[in-house]
C-alpha positions in Angstrom: -114.3 47.5 -115.4 -117.7 46.8 -116.9 -120.8 47.6 -114.9 -123.8 45.3 -115.1 -127.1 46.0 -113.2 -127.9 43.0 -111.0 -130.8 42.1 -108.8 -129.9 41.4 -105.2 -131.1 38.3 -103.5 -133.3 40.3 -101.2 -135.0 41.9 -104.2 -135.4 38.8 -106.3 -138.9 37.5 -107.1 -140.5 34.6 -108.9 -138.2 32.4 -111.1 -135.2 34.5 -110.4 -135.6 34.0 -106.6 -136.1 30.2 -107.1 -132.9 30.1 -109.2 -131.0 32.2 -106.7 -132.0 29.9 -103.9 -130.6 26.9 -105.9 -127.3 28.9 -106.5 -126.6 29.8 -102.9 -123.3 28.7 -101.6 -124.1 25.9 -99.2 -121.2 26.8 -96.9 -121.9 30.5 -96.5 -125.5 30.9 -97.6 -124.4 33.7 -99.9 -124.9 34.3 -103.6 -121.7 34.5 -105.6 -121.4 37.6 -107.8 -121.0 35.4 -110.9 -124.5 34.1 -110.3 -126.1 37.5 -109.7 -124.6 38.7 -113.0 -127.3 36.5 -114.7 -130.2 38.3 -113.0 -131.1 40.1 -116.2 -131.6 36.7 -117.8 -133.0 34.0 -115.6 -132.7 31.6 -118.5 -128.9 32.3 -118.6 -128.7 31.6 -114.9 -130.6 28.4 -115.3 -128.2 27.3 -118.0 -125.2 28.3 -115.9 -126.5 26.3 -112.9 -127.1 23.3 -115.2 -123.6 23.4 -116.6 -122.0 23.9 -113.2 -123.9 20.9 -111.9 -122.9 18.7 -114.8 -119.3 19.7 -114.5 -118.9 19.6 -110.7 -121.1 16.6 -109.9 -121.5 14.7 -113.1 -118.2 12.7 -113.2 -117.9 9.8 -110.7 -114.2 9.4 -111.4 -113.2 12.7 -109.8 -114.1 13.8 -106.3 -115.8 17.2 -105.9 -112.8 18.5 -104.0 -110.5 17.5 -107.0 -112.8 19.3 -109.4 -112.8 22.4 -107.2 -109.0 22.3 -107.1 -108.8 22.0 -110.9 -111.1 25.0 -111.2 -108.9 27.0 -108.8 -105.7 26.2 -110.7 -107.3 27.1 -114.0 -108.7 30.4 -112.6 -105.2 31.3 -111.2 -103.6 30.4 -114.5 -106.0 32.6 -116.3 -105.4 35.4 -113.8 -109.0 35.2 -112.7 -109.6 36.8 -109.3 -112.9 35.0 -108.8 
């Protein structure tokens, strides 16, 4: 498994902290590992958040729960444990 140095939420400052706060899971208040992977490049995290927002909230024809279910099925099909 690859190892990537990440910055914890508690240690984040400036732009990274602002982005982390936007990326917090609203249900748990925690930061997903996939988001902290971007800590070396806040610009990458900003792009990830923008893409996620566009995909998960940008289509009025699908409810958010349906989008989440589609993401879950695709992840399972790809043998992704995230």
